[in-house]
N, C-alpha and C positions, 0 to 999 in steps of 0.2 A: 450476470452480475455476481452470482454466487461463486463463479470461477475466480473472478477478480478478488472477492473477499477472501477466498481460500488461499490464493497466492500471497496476498498482503499479510495474512496471518502467519503463513509458513515462513515468510521472510522475517517477520518480527520474532518468531520463535528461534530462527537461525541466529539472529543478532544476539539474543539472550543466551542461548546455549553455547555459542562459540565465543562470546564476549568480544565480538567485532562489530564495527559500524557497517550498516547495510544501507546503501544509497538506492533510491527508487525514483524512476522517472516514467511518467505515462505520457505517451504521445500517440494519439489516435487509437488504433487497435493493438498497440504494443506496450507492454510493461517491460522496462529495462532496469536491471539492477547490476551491482557489481558481483552478484552471485550467478545469475542466469537471466536470459531474456525470455519473455513469454508472449504468445499471441493471446489476446483476450477477445471475448465474443461480441463486445459492443464498442462503438467508437466513443471515446471519452475525451473530455477536455484535457489539455496539456497541463501537467503539474509535476512537481518534484518535491521530495521530502526524504528523510532518512530515519532509521532506527538506530539509537546509540547502543553501546555495549550492554546496557541493562534492558534493552528491548523497548525503551521509551521512544515515542515518536517525536520528531523535531518540532512539529507545530500542529495545532488542530487544523483540520481542513475538511472540505466536502469535495468529493470526486463526483462529477456529473457525467453520466453516460446515458445519452438519449433522455428519456423522461424519468430515469432512476438516479438516485444519489446514494453514495456511501459516505457516511459521516465518520471521521476518525477523530476521537476525542483525546485530549490531554488528560493525564492523571489516571483516569479509570482504565484506559487502554481498551475501551469498548469500541468495536467497529460495528456500525449499524447500517442496514440498507433501508432506505425510505422510498 
C-alpha cells in the first residue's frame, strides 16, 4: 500500500511541476497513467481519476486494496492510508 501511495504522490507532483494533466486508472494490480504504468503489490478495486495542471485531484475518493484503504482528499491534497 505504501508503494501505491508513493506512486500516486509522484504522479501528483509530476502534474504540478510540468503543468500537465495526469490521468490515472487502477485496475486490479496495475496502475496505469498517461506517464507510465506500474505494477502494485495489492489487488485494488477499479477506479480512475486525474490530477490537473495545478496538482489538484479531480475528485475525492477511497481506493480499496484488500483490507486497506487509501483516502484521497480534495482541497488539502492529503493522501492517507487507513
